[in-house]
N, C-alpha and C positions, 0 to 999 in steps of 0.2 A: 503493499498499498504507499509506504514512504517511497518506493521509486516514482508511484503514477503521481503523486502531489511534485518531486523533482520536475517531471515531464512534464506537468500542466506549466506550472511557472514559466519554465523554459519557453516552454512555447507561448504563453502570455508574452514574458519579455521580449520574446523575437518580433513577436508582432507589433508589440508597440512600438520597440526599437526603430523598427522597417518603418511605419508610418510615421513616425517623428521625423524621422530621415526623409521622406518625402514630402514633409511639410516645409521643413528645413527650405529643401532642395527647391521647392515651388516659390519661398518666400524669396529666396537667394536671386532666382531667375527674374522674376518680377522687381525688384530693388535695383538690380542692374540696369533692366529695360527703362525705370524709371528717371534712373540716375542719367542715362543717354540723354533722354529727353529735357532732362531742367538743367543738364550741367550747362555753366559758361562755356559758347562756342565763338571761337576767333577764326581759327582755322579748323575746328570740328575734330582734330587728333585727340586731344583729351578727352571729348564725350563718348569718345568712340573705344577708349582704353579702358572701358567700365567692364568688368569679367565677377565671375564667381569659381574659387576652388573651394573642393571640401579637404575641411582642416582632421576631422575626425567624424564618426557616427552622427549625425543631425547635427552638425555645424560647418558652416559654411562663411567663407570669408569674402566681401565683398571688397573686391580693389582696384586702384586704378593699375591697370599693366605699362600703357604706352607712358607716364605722365606722371608717377606715382608723389614726386618732389612738389608737385602744385596743389595736391589736395588741401595743406593746409592752408597756403597762402591763398585761393581762391577763396575757401571757406569762412575765413577768419579777417583776411586782409594782410598788408603788408606796409612795413617803410617804402618811400620811395630813394630814391638812390641819392638825387638832387635836394631834397627833403619833403616833408609832407606824408600825406596817406593815401593807400588805396583801402577803399571800403571794401570789407567781405561781403561774396555774395554767396552766402548760407544755398547749401543744393543738399548736404550729404545729409543734416541733421533734421533736416523736412523728412527728406526720405525713409530715415529710419522710424521719425515718427508715425510716418502712413505705414510704413509694413509692419513694426514687432508687435501693436497690437492685436494686427488678423491673424498672427505666427502664433505670439500665447493663446488666442483664443481657439484653434487647431488644435493647438497641444494639450489645452483644457477638454475637448470634446473627443480626441483619441484615447484620453486617461479616463473618460466617463465610461465611453461604450468599450473600454479595453483592448484596443488596437484599431 
């Protein structure tokens, strides 16, 4: 009987883990599309550089592959060489705020229904 319980728990864990991984993948994909749309565009290279990479089960990293050094400068602004300041153009934080609650809701639903 103990073996059956262990098998049932493993099955439940695997199903929940796979469902959470799928939700994370979908959320990362949507966030990449959002960032490509809302990022500042000069030549368009920065906006096209958004991508996602799987870090661990249920964990994806959304990052800019072509111009990673610009993310902080564009998001928060920066000082000009001759003095003065360039205002930031927030695009990463708003995308996170739009997509994170949806991911949390999906995870809660997954846990409620058991995978």
